[in-house]
C-alpha positions in Angstrom: 9.3 -40.5 8.6 6.6 -37.7 8.7 8.2 -36.0 11.7 11.7 -36.1 10.2 10.5 -34.8 6.8 8.7 -31.9 8.6 11.9 -31.0 10.4 13.8 -31.2 7.2 11.3 -28.9 5.5 11.6 -26.3 8.3 15.4 -26.6 8.3 15.5 -26.0 4.5 13.2 -23.0 4.9 15.5 -21.5 7.6 18.6 -22.3 5.4 17.0 -20.6 2.4 16.1 -17.5 4.5 19.7 -17.3 5.8 21.0 -17.7 2.2 18.7 -14.9 1.1 20.0 -12.6 3.8 23.6 -13.3 2.9 23.1 -12.6 -0.8 23.5 -8.9 -1.7 22.4 -9.5 -5.3 18.7 -10.0 -4.5 15.8 -8.9 -2.4 13.1 -11.3 -1.2 9.7 -10.5 0.2 9.3 -10.6 4.0 6.4 -12.9 4.9 6.0 -11.2 8.3 5.9 -7.8 6.6 3.4 -8.9 4.1 1.2 -10.3 6.8 1.3 -7.0 8.7 0.3 -5.2 5.6 -2.4 -7.7 4.9 -3.9 -7.3 8.3 -3.6 -3.5 8.1 -5.5 -3.3 4.7 -8.1 -5.9 5.8 -8.9 -3.8 8.9 -9.5 -0.7 7.0 -11.5 -2.6 4.4 -13.8 -3.8 7.1 -14.1 -0.3 8.5 -14.9 1.0 5.0 -17.6 -1.6 4.4 -19.1 -0.7 7.8 -19.0 3.0 6.9 -20.7 2.2 3.6 -23.6 0.5 5.4 -24.3 3.7 7.4 -24.7 5.9 4.4 -28.1 7.2 3.4 -28.7 5.0 0.3 -28.1 1.8 2.4 -30.2 3.0 5.4 -34.0 2.5 5.6 -36.2 5.6 5.6 -36.6 6.8 9.2 -40.1 6.2 10.4 -42.2 9.1 11.7 -42.3 9.5 15.5 -45.8 9.5 17.1 -46.1 11.8 20.1 -48.6 11.0 22.9 -49.7 14.0 25.0 -51.1 13.2 28.4 -54.3 15.0 29.3 -54.5 16.5 25.8 -56.9 19.4 26.1 -57.7 19.2 22.3 -58.1 15.5 21.6 -60.1 16.3 18.3 -57.2 18.2 16.7 -54.7 16.0 14.9 -51.0 17.0 14.8 -48.6 16.1 12.0 -46.2 13.4 12.9 -42.6 14.4 13.1 -40.2 12.7 10.7 -36.6 12.3 12.1 -33.9 14.1 10.1 -30.5 12.7 9.3 -27.5 15.0 10.2 -25.8 15.5 6.8 -23.1 17.9 5.6 -23.7 20.3 2.7 -21.9 18.1 0.1 -23.8 15.0 1.2 -27.1 16.9 0.9 -26.2 18.3 -2.6 -25.3 14.8 -3.8 -28.4 13.2 -2.4 -26.2 11.2 0.0 -24.1 9.6 -2.8 -20.8 11.4 -2.3 -19.7 9.4 0.7 -20.8 6.2 -1.1 -18.5 7.0 -4.1 -15.6 7.9 -1.8 -16.0 4.8 0.3 -16.5 2.5 -2.7 -13.3 3.9 -4.3 -11.4 3.3 -1.0 -12.8 -0.3 -0.7 -11.8 -1.1 -4.3 -8.3 0.2 -3.6 -8.0 -1.8 -0.4 -9.2 -5.0 -2.0 -6.6 -4.5 -4.8 -3.9 -4.0 -2.1 -5.1 -7.1 -0.3 -5.0 -9.2 -3.5 -1.5 -7.9 -4.2 -0.2 -9.0 -0.8 -1.8 -12.4 -1.1 -0.2 -12.8 -4.6 3.2 -12.0 -3.1 2.7 -14.4 -0.2 1.8 -17.4 -2.4 3.9 -16.7 -5.4 7.7 -16.3 -5.9 9.5 -14.7 -3.0 12.0 -12.9 -5.2 11.3 -9.1 -5.1 14.4 -7.8 -7.1 17.2 -9.9 -8.5 20.4 -8.5 -10.2 21.5 -10.8 -13.0 23.5 -10.3 -16.2 23.6 -6.5 -15.9 19.8 -6.4 -15.5 17.5 -5.8 -12.5 14.7 -8.3 -12.7 11.5 -7.4 -10.7 8.5 -9.3 -9.4 5.5 -9.0 -11.6 3.4 -7.3 -9.0 5.7 -4.2 -8.7 4.6 -2.7 -12.0 1.6 -2.9 -14.4 4.0 -3.8 -17.2 7.1 -5.2 -15.4 10.3 -5.3 -17.5 14.0 -5.8 -16.7 15.9 -2.7 -15.8 19.3 -2.4 -17.5 22.0 -1.3 -15.1 23.1 1.3 -17.6 19.6 2.9 -17.7 19.6 3.6 -14.0 20.0 7.4 -13.5 19.8 7.6 -9.7 19.9 5.3 -6.7 18.6 6.7 -3.4 18.5 5.0 0.0 17.5 6.5 3.3 14.7 7.2 5.7 11.5 7.6 3.7 10.7 11.1 4.9 14.1 12.4 4.0 14.0 11.3 0.3 12.7 13.7 -2.3 8.9 13.7 -2.5 7.5 11.3 -5.0 4.2 11.5 -6.9 2.2 9.9 -4.1 3.5 12.4 -1.5 2.8 15.4 -3.8 -0.8 14.1 -4.4 -1.4 13.5 -0.7 -0.2 17.0 0.1 -2.5 18.5 -2.6 -5.6 16.5 -1.5 -5.3 16.6 2.3 -2.7 18.4 4.4 -3.6 16.2 7.5 -3.2 13.1 5.3 0.2 14.4 4.1 1.3 15.0 7.7 0.1 11.5 8.7 2.1 9.9 5.8 5.2 11.9 6.8 5.0 10.7 10.4 4.7 7.1 9.2 7.6 7.5 6.9 9.9 8.4 9.8 9.7 4.7 10.7 10.6 3.4 7.3 13.6 3.2 5.0 13.2 3.1 1.3 15.3 2.3 -1.7 14.3 4.4 -4.7 15.6 3.6 -8.2 15.2 6.1 -11.0 15.7 4.8 -14.5 14.8 5.1 -18.2 12.5 2.4 -19.4 12.4 0.7 -22.8 10.2 3.5 -24.3 12.7 6.2 -23.2 10.4 7.6 -20.5 11.6 8.3 -16.9 10.3 5.9 -14.3 10.9 5.1 -10.6 10.8 1.9 -8.5 10.5 2.2 -4.7 11.0 -0.6 -2.2 10.3 -0.3 1.5 12.2 -2.2 4.2 9.0 -3.6 5.6 8.6 -5.6 2.4 12.1 -7.0 2.4 13.3 -10.1 4.2 16.1 -8.9 6.3 14.7 -5.3 6.6 17.0 -2.3 6.6 20.2 -4.3 6.7 19.5 -6.4 3.6 18.1 -3.3 1.8 21.4 -1.4 2.5 23.5 -4.4 1.3 21.6 -4.6 -1.9 21.9 -0.8 -2.4 25.6 -0.9 -2.0 26.0 -3.8 -4.4 23.7 -2.1 -7.0 25.7 1.2 -6.7 28.9 -0.7 -7.2 27.6 -2.5 -10.3 26.2 0.8 -11.7 29.6 2.6 -11.1 31.4 -0.3 -12.9 29.0 -0.1 -15.9 29.3 3.7 -16.2 33.1 3.4 -16.0 33.1 0.6 -18.7 30.9 2.7 -21.0 32.9 5.9 -20.4 30.0 7.8 -18.8 31.5 8.0 -15.3 
């Protein structure tokens, strides 16, 4: 029966979600969290496109304004028409109006990339991180060149409120570029909990992987369970290899 099969499908989805929440060995993407991020990036993308349409290269040349003087005492003398002037900053004037275009285009490209990433995660596999056979397997969207992380190669596991963790490369860059942007990012991080895994990759270079609770099905609770399990497995591996 169509109705019965629909109910079974919904029941199986709920059962799978509950099973994911009870499993400390894996993290799965949160569909609601991904949708919130998708709407957030889409809104700013629309605002960026609108802002791009208001820049000088995409605006028609302002037409001169003709002034009519009532009871002109000198009708035979012609006055130059006044051309309206755009209000531009010094950097915009020096770049011929192209500086905001470059900044907005770069922002729009980043936002489109972020939107595509969320859509990929929504329609693809829901598994974000899975611990299996002494390896941490990650979703392909988390890194440009995703590879399994051996439990023995993990050097540090951090979990806590995002603003209390040690600054990462993104935070240091934001602070260097814009102090107000850095403050805004710090305020947003007070609402988030992150899991940060520092490890040595296959080339011997130090790398990091950060997962936020908004991305995880089960939120902070599931992220904490996974962190505890991962720390236990790492401690057992270090003890087994004699590096504890």
